[in-house]
VOGU-3710 file (C-alpha; in Angstrom, 3 decimals, decimal comma):
1> mypgtlaqri> 0,000/0,000/0,000  2,268/2,728/-1,342  3,296/4,207/-4,706  5,800/1,420/-5,426  3,133/-1,257/-5,764  0,473/1,005/-7,250  2,802/2,178/-10,019  3,122/-1,411/-11,188  -0,625/-1,948/-11,302  -2,217/1,419/-12,161
11> pekaafimas> 0,652/3,621/-13,439  -1,557/5,911/-15,550  -4,213/6,556/-12,913  -4,287/10,007/-11,332  -2,901/9,930/-7,803  -3,969/13,539/-7,372  -5,247/16,488/-9,379  -4,592/20,116/-8,508  -8,020/21,739/-8,518  -7,249/25,161/-10,007
21> sgqtvtygql> -4,573/24,284/-12,551  -5,837/20,815/-13,375  -2,276/19,503/-13,195  -2,395/15,739/-12,730  0,242/13,477/-11,204  -0,188/9,765/-11,912  0,838/6,914/-9,663  3,665/6,136/-12,075  4,953/9,698/-11,818  4,530/9,820/-8,044
31> dersnraaql> 6,491/6,581/-7,705  9,331/7,747/-9,948  9,649/11,160/-8,339  9,500/9,853/-4,788  12,110/7,222/-5,672  14,456/9,886/-7,000  13,888/12,015/-3,905  14,537/9,024/-1,635  17,769/8,356/-3,530  18,705/12,015/-3,074
41> fwslglrpge> 18,155/11,831/0,678  20,254/8,666/0,832  23,048/10,280/-1,206  23,117/13,140/1,299  23,780/10,655/4,082  20,315/10,469/5,634  19,464/7,128/7,189  16,308/5,752/8,849  15,284/7,758/11,897  16,778/11,018/10,637
51> hiafclenhp> 14,830/14,081/9,639  13,818/16,316/6,733  11,520/19,365/6,679  9,777/21,387/4,021  7,683/24,539/3,769  5,373/24,677/0,754  2,024/25,961/-0,346  -0,374/23,301/-1,709  2,070/22,426/-4,488  2,056/19,614/-7,082
61> rffeicwaaq> 5,404/18,359/-5,721  4,281/18,240/-2,096  3,469/14,527/-2,021  6,639/13,302/-3,738  8,575/14,720/-0,783  6,250/13,086/1,735  6,408/9,705/0,037  10,180/9,899/-0,405  10,596/10,284/3,343  7,815/7,797/4,106
71> rsglyftais> 9,485/5,042/2,048  12,980/5,895/3,362  12,313/5,405/7,063  12,712/9,137/7,721  10,811/11,584/9,869  9,337/14,452/7,857  7,972/17,773/9,051  5,598/19,775/6,884  5,918/23,364/8,120  3,018/25,786/7,842
81> srltaaetey> 3,556/28,106/4,890  2,052/30,920/6,974  4,799/30,993/9,604  7,375/33,737/9,936  11,088/33,204/9,389  11,701/33,096/13,146  8,988/30,476/13,666  10,296/28,380/10,775  13,857/28,692/12,050  12,761/27,405/15,447
91> ilndsgakvf> 11,146/24,299/13,943  14,111/23,541/11,693  16,548/23,779/14,586  14,351/21,965/17,091  13,541/19,094/14,739  17,154/18,506/13,752  16,235/18,507/10,074  19,193/17,855/7,789  17,379/18,783/4,579  15,034/21,709/3,971
101> itsaakadla> 12,881/22,145/0,856  10,809/25,165/-0,110  9,406/26,815/-3,236  9,754/29,969/-5,290  6,487/31,175/-3,756  8,291/31,228/-0,404  11,421/32,945/-1,732  11,288/35,753/0,836  11,115/33,238/3,670  13,899/31,183/2,093
111> gsladlcpgv> 16,137/34,225/1,870  15,595/35,040/5,530  16,645/31,520/6,489  19,631/31,217/4,157  22,290/31,866/6,817  20,434/30,325/9,742  19,877/26,732/10,910  23,450/25,383/10,773  22,216/21,825/11,224  20,544/21,895/7,813
121> aarfmidata> 23,120/20,386/5,448  21,204/20,778/2,177  18,581/23,271/1,001  16,453/22,998/-2,122  13,959/25,227/-3,901  11,185/24,169/-6,272  10,338/26,254/-9,382  13,441/28,458/-9,055  16,786/28,813/-7,350  18,022/31,354/-4,826
131> pgyesweeal> 21,291/32,015/-2,976  21,922/29,107/-0,631  19,374/26,834/-2,362  19,841/24,241/-5,083  17,247/23,393/-7,699  15,012/20,554/-6,485  14,176/19,534/-10,042  17,844/19,355/-11,110  18,817/17,458/-7,970  16,129/14,821/-8,619
141> aaqpseplea> 17,011/14,505/-12,303  20,527/13,457/-11,321  19,267/10,541/-9,189  18,239/7,034/-10,297  14,509/6,271/-10,475  14,821/2,831/-8,871  13,684/2,381/-5,265  16,179/2,174/-2,433  17,527/-1,293/-1,811  15,876/-1,365/1,617
151> eleggqmlys> 12,676/0,614/2,033  11,252/1,202/5,504  8,168/3,049/6,685  8,951/6,540/7,926  6,573/8,917/9,649  5,489/12,523/10,005  6,546/14,679/12,929  4,336/17,725/12,847  4,412/20,731/15,125  1,519/22,238/17,016
161> sgttgqpkgv> 0,626/25,676/15,716  2,046/27,402/18,756  -0,965/29,433/19,879  0,608/29,465/23,344  4,388/29,382/23,675  6,699/27,618/21,238  5,208/24,920/19,008  5,684/21,311/20,066  6,918/18,566/17,748  4,689/15,498/18,115
171> khplpgeiag> 6,900/12,439/17,725  5,849/8,790/17,490  8,233/5,838/17,379  8,888/4,730/13,804  7,314/1,347/13,051  10,496/-0,237/11,657  8,407/-2,105/9,066  8,911/-2,460/5,342  7,485/0,296/3,141  3,909/-0,374/2,211
181> tppplmalvq> 2,899/-1,734/5,605  -0,526/-0,166/6,305  -0,586/2,316/9,177  -3,452/2,190/11,731  -5,291/4,996/9,928  -6,014/2,639/7,026  -8,421/0,605/9,149  -10,466/3,747/9,759  -10,453/4,880/6,128  -11,329/1,453/4,750
191> hfyagtedsv> -13,678/-0,020/7,338  -15,431/2,997/8,843  -15,390/5,375/5,867  -15,540/2,703/3,130  -12,603/4,117/1,163  -11,551/2,086/-1,888  -9,440/2,363/-5,002  -12,501/3,861/-6,727  -12,844/6,686/-4,188  -12,333/10,341/-5,109
201> ylspaplyha> -11,178/12,392/-2,121  -11,567/16,178/-2,017  -8,997/17,972/0,134  -9,908/21,669/0,633  -7,398/22,468/3,406  -3,648/23,205/3,616  -1,665/19,997/3,188  0,798/20,794/5,980  -1,956/20,241/8,538  -2,062/16,804/10,185
211> aplaynmafq> -5,445/15,562/8,974  -5,226/16,603/5,296  -1,701/15,226/5,075  -2,526/11,883/6,688  -5,831/11,339/4,897  -4,521/12,223/1,448  -1,671/9,756/1,910  -4,116/7,145/3,195  -6,329/7,482/0,125  -3,226/7,366/-2,058
221> rlgatciime> -2,272/4,081/-0,402  -5,622/2,753/-1,638  -5,021/3,887/-5,209  -7,795/6,484/-5,040  -7,642/9,918/-6,682  -7,271/13,051/-4,541  -8,487/16,491/-5,611  -6,290/19,150/-4,015  -7,639/22,682/-3,647  -4,854/25,247/-3,692
231> qfdalealrl> -7,070/27,580/-1,628  -10,483/26,986/-0,096  -13,432/28,672/-1,747  -16,924/27,635/-0,696  -18,626/27,712/-4,095  -15,638/26,201/-5,878  -15,597/23,296/-3,419  -19,206/22,502/-4,324  -18,397/22,709/-8,027  -15,473/20,306/-7,614
241> ievhqvthsq> -17,702/17,740/-5,905  -19,960/17,693/-8,948  -17,237/17,852/-11,625  -15,044/15,125/-10,125  -17,871/13,051/-8,647  -16,217/13,282/-5,248  -17,083/10,421/-2,883  -15,110/11,415/0,217  -14,103/14,766/1,665  -12,856/16,368/4,864
251> wvptmfvrml> -13,802/19,751/6,283  -13,578/22,030/9,296  -16,664/23,742/10,760  -15,668/27,190/9,479  -15,932/25,795/5,940  -19,457/24,605/6,706  -20,289/28,085/7,989  -18,918/29,694/4,801  -21,040/27,396/2,639  -24,196/27,874/4,691
261> kmpeelrqrh> -23,827/31,666/4,571  -23,944/31,619/0,757  -27,226/32,553/-0,934  -29,563/29,600/-1,388  -29,379/29,724/-5,179  -25,594/29,273/-5,035  -25,786/26,451/-2,484  -28,200/24,530/-4,688  -26,309/25,110/-7,923  -24,289/21,878/-7,920
271> dlsslqvavh> -25,154/18,178/-7,709  -23,595/16,725/-4,551  -25,194/13,277/-4,799  -21,854/11,495/-5,335  -20,818/12,235/-1,731  -20,685/9,098/0,409  -18,679/10,406/3,374  -17,998/13,998/4,438  -15,785/14,103/7,520  -15,331/17,115/9,750
281> aaapcpvpik> -12,895/17,647/12,613  -10,284/20,071/14,027  -12,796/22,190/15,980  -16,185/21,699/17,631  -19,136/22,241/15,305  -22,090/24,245/16,656  -25,244/22,137/16,769  -27,323/24,388/14,461  -24,549/24,393/11,852  -24,337/20,615/11,818
291> esmiawwgev> -28,118/20,258/11,759  -28,203/22,457/8,676  -25,413/20,512/6,973  -27,131/17,154/7,535  -30,403/18,606/6,266  -28,558/19,810/3,148  -26,105/16,968/2,394  -27,940/14,109/4,050  -26,633/11,594/6,566  -23,190/11,363/4,943
301> iheyyagteg> -21,548/13,574/7,559  -19,109/12,018/10,021  -17,220/13,721/12,826  -14,149/12,791/14,789  -12,215/14,260/17,678  -8,480/13,552/17,824  -5,119/15,279/17,754  -1,767/14,985/16,042  -0,677/13,052/19,131  -2,869/10,148/17,999
311> ngfvminsqd> -3,378/9,136/21,635  -7,097/8,621/21,180  -9,795/8,816/18,558  -13,501/9,546/19,046  -15,983/9,354/16,185  -19,680/9,664/15,383  -21,837/9,304/12,269  -24,904/11,349/11,334  -27,433/8,862/12,659  -25,836/8,652/16,111
321> wlehkgsvgk> -25,280/12,402/16,210  -28,945/13,121/15,534  -29,723/11,017/18,606  -26,956/12,665/20,690  -26,745/16,194/19,292  -23,520/17,940/20,180  -21,566/14,773/20,906  -18,278/14,004/19,151  -18,888/10,289/19,664  -17,280/7,266/21,240
331> spnavvhild> -13,787/5,861/20,848  -13,043/2,627/18,986  -9,421/2,482/20,198  -9,196/4,095/23,630  -10,969/4,503/26,965  -12,063/8,077/27,620  -11,733/9,477/31,154  -12,791/12,855/32,557  -10,537/14,100/35,368  -10,686/17,073/37,694
341> degnelpage> -7,692/19,350/38,386  -6,441/16,954/41,075  -6,497/14,006/38,676  -9,605/12,376/40,130  -12,089/10,716/37,790  -15,404/12,526/37,474  -18,829/10,925/37,088  -21,032/11,245/34,013  -22,250/14,756/33,331  -19,443/16,573/35,165
351> igtiyfesnv> -17,025/18,714/33,163  -13,282/18,106/33,401  -10,159/17,525/31,334  -10,429/14,751/28,727  -7,851/11,959/28,983  -7,304/8,919/26,788  -6,241/5,517/28,028  -4,600/3,821/25,033  -1,466/2,008/23,948  -0,308/4,800/21,620
361> efeyhnapek> 3,156/6,119/22,384  4,130/9,717/21,675  6,402/12,399/23,029  6,912/16,109/22,498  10,295/16,339/20,806  12,988/17,858/23,028  10,339/18,745/25,624  10,160/16,034/28,293  8,420/18,426/30,703  5,604/18,990/28,200
371> tegarsrqgw> 5,362/15,264/27,565  5,078/14,662/31,286  2,582/17,499/31,668  0,233/15,836/29,185  -0,073/12,704/31,329  -2,099/11,929/34,427  -0,775/10,002/37,392  -2,611/6,973/35,967  -0,535/7,201/32,773  -3,354/8,509/30,586
381> stlgdvgyld> -2,713/11,397/28,172  -4,604/14,561/27,229  -4,769/17,117/24,444  -5,781/19,742/26,993  -9,435/19,815/26,011  -12,386/20,000/28,369  -15,661/18,073/28,204  -17,885/15,458/29,775  -19,331/12,002/29,198  -23,069/11,440/29,278
391> pdgwlfltdr> -24,475/8,385/31,122  -24,233/6,306/27,934  -20,567/7,128/27,355  -20,951/9,709/24,566  -18,283/12,425/24,723  -19,180/16,117/24,575  -16,538/18,863/24,231  -16,960/22,154/26,022  -13,704/23,996/25,249  -9,956/24,039/25,459
401> kahmiisggv> -8,796/24,528/29,015  -6,452/27,339/27,950  -9,416/29,349/26,627  -11,323/29,309/29,903  -12,407/32,719/31,238  -12,506/33,239/35,010  -14,838/36,098/35,868  -15,561/36,773/39,515  -14,370/33,263/40,358  -16,748/31,640/37,866
411> niypqeaenr> -15,316/29,432/35,125  -16,746/30,340/31,708  -16,052/28,311/28,584  -16,401/30,651/25,580  -17,426/27,965/23,117  -21,068/28,214/24,226  -21,311/31,898/23,311  -19,349/31,349/20,097  -21,698/28,561/19,057  -24,672/30,842/19,625
421> lithpkvqdv> -23,292/33,950/17,920  -22,052/32,178/14,788  -25,636/31,243/13,945  -26,705/34,881/13,731  -27,339/35,764/10,063  -25,170/38,894/10,245  -22,095/37,109/11,686  -19,372/35,682/9,458  -16,920/34,682/12,222  -16,592/35,198/15,962
431> avigvpntdf> -14,178/34,752/18,851  -15,131/35,039/22,506  -12,275/35,873/24,862  -11,575/37,093/28,369  -10,348/40,692/28,718  -9,235/42,621/31,816  -11,819/43,757/34,364  -10,603/45,352/37,603  -13,596/44,116/39,597  -13,987/40,579/38,245
441> geevkavvqp> -10,493/39,799/36,913  -11,836/39,054/33,455  -14,971/39,875/31,539  -16,391/38,237/28,437  -15,850/40,016/25,116  -16,806/38,933/21,603  -14,757/39,937/18,588  -17,005/39,625/15,546  -16,351/39,573/11,816  -19,663/40,734/10,356
451> idlaqagpel> -20,858/39,668/6,937  -21,285/43,360/6,084  -18,649/45,504/7,786  -20,774/48,599/7,127  -23,258/47,303/9,710  -20,628/47,202/12,468  -21,487/49,500/15,343  -23,340/49,867/18,656  -26,699/48,820/17,214  -25,436/45,509/15,852
461> aqelidycra> -23,404/44,940/19,032  -26,490/45,215/21,195  -28,471/43,023/18,801  -25,839/40,304/19,131  -25,654/40,579/22,932  -29,431/40,261/23,145  -29,347/37,324/20,733  -26,822/35,539/22,946  -28,733/36,278/26,167  -31,939/34,866/24,680
471> elasikcprt> -30,401/31,401/24,984  -27,542/31,589/27,504  -27,080/32,856/31,035  -25,928/36,466/30,953  -22,611/35,629/32,661  -21,693/33,453/29,656  -22,526/36,199/27,158  -20,290/39,060/26,021  -20,609/42,321/27,898  -19,071/44,137/24,939
481> idfeaelprh> -18,465/43,409/21,266  -15,727/44,671/18,977  -15,750/44,293/15,200  -12,951/43,260/12,855  -12,762/42,978/9,068  -11,234/39,498/9,488  -10,303/37,308/12,437  -6,822/35,744/12,641  -7,867/32,252/11,671  -5,546/29,554/10,306
491> ptgklykrll> -6,734/27,998/6,998  -7,307/24,750/8,880  -9,973/26,522/10,922  -7,893/27,084/14,054  -8,461/30,502/15,589  -5,418/32,340/16,932  -7,096/33,664/20,060  -3,741/34,593/21,547  -3,308/37,285/18,880  -6,659/38,795/19,830
501> kdryweghes> -6,139/38,514/23,582  -2,683/40,090/23,433  -4,221/43,364/22,218  -6,444/43,643/25,265  -3,865/42,496/27,810  -1,056/44,760/26,610  0,444/46,600/29,555  -0,566/43,929/32,066  2,262/41,949/33,604  0,066/38,877/33,918
511> riv> -3,347/37,588/32,875  -4,478/37,942/36,499  -6,007/41,348/37,348
//
C-alpha cells in the first residue's frame, strides 16, 4: 500500500489532481519522483530515523517529498507556509532537520533563512533557485529512479501551531516495518469510511496540517484519486464535488459556515449526490450548523475528535449524532476518562479535562516536561481539552482549558457563546475571549467579523448581545463586542485567540487582574 506497488498496477491513474490548474500526477509519476527524492536523501547521508523538513504551499510536488521520506524510514515535518522566518527557524533547529525544501512562492522566507539553521546540510527550492538553495528539479534529475535497496516506513513529525508558547513537535516511534505496511489509519479509512481504489477524495485544506496530510496519503495508499484545492473557496468546493464526482471529503466547521452563509441559489447550484462520506474535525461544530449541513447533504456527515498526538480517537456518524446532538462520539481504540484538576475521575455529566487511556506512544520532541505534563498520574494522556461524558458514554466537548475565562471566580467556557453567535445571520466569524476587568479579573468580550462591515457598530453589538442572552445565562454572554474585518484564523480553521487577547492584555504583567 504505497506508490511502489500502485505504479506497477495502475501507473496511468491520477494519484492527485490540482483543482485550479488541473495539473495531474499519476501513480507512475509519483512513484518515480519519490524514488528519485529518496535516492537524493540517501546520497546526502540520511538514514532511517533522521529528519527532513519542508515549507510549501499546496504544491504539485508536495506529495513526492512526503512519500520519499515515508518510504525511506525518515521523519518528515511539513511546516506551515504561513509561519514567519523566526517560527520556521525554530522548527528547523528543534527538529534537527538535515534537509530543507521550499518553493519559489516562499522565496522571501527562504532568503531570511539562508544563513540560519546550521544543522541543515542541504537546502532545495522548487520552481526556481536562490542564494543558498539548489534546484530541487535538477537534484532529482541526477538521481536514479529505482527504489532504495531497503525501504522502511517513515513517519510525520508535525508541530503544534504554537498558539501558546513555542510549538511542540509530536513524535511517534517509527514502526520499523517495510514500506507499504498499512498504518493504523487505514483501518479507519477502509472499514469505517468505506474508502476504496474507486474513491475520489476532495482535500480543501492546507496539506501541511495533520489531517489533510494523513488522509490524502491514506487514500493514495488505496489507489484512489485526490483532488487538491490550492485555496479553499466555498462555491468552488461545491463545483469540484460535482465535476469530479467526489465520494469522500474532509472539512472544518468554518468551511461549513462559509457554505451555509452563501445565498440559497448558489448552495443549490451543484449536484452533490456522489458524496458518500464527508468528515469534519479540528474544531467543535455548533449544533445548528451541523443540523443544517445534515439537512442539506444528508446523513453522509461524520465527525471525529483527535489530535496529532494520535493518543485517542472519538468518532460519530450522522445517525448517532442526531440522537446525541452535540456529541463528538465514542472511541473505537481508547478509553475516555474525565478528570478534575487533582487528577480524580469525574462521574457522568461533570465537566473536566479529557484523557485517553490507550497504547499509543508519543512524546513532544525535546520537551520532556511537556510530555510529562500531558499525562495523568494513571498514565493517561490529554490534548488539553475540556468536556464530559453522558451516562451512555458519549463524549461532549466544552472547550480548550487554555481558553477558559474566570470572571468573579466563575469558570466560563467561551465555546457556548461562540456557538450561539455564529448562527446569527449577520455574523461571518466570531471569537469570545476574556479581557481585563478590575472588579472581576476578566470579563467576556466577543470579537465579531460581520458579513457586512458597514453594519458594524453599537446597534449591531447590542443586537448580538441580546441574541446571545436569549439562549444563555448572561454571565456566559459578552458584555461588549468589537468588530474586525477578518479574524486571525488559520486555513485549517484554528483561531489564533492569543493574537486577539494580546491586544487587550497589553500593559498587564500577567493575565491575572
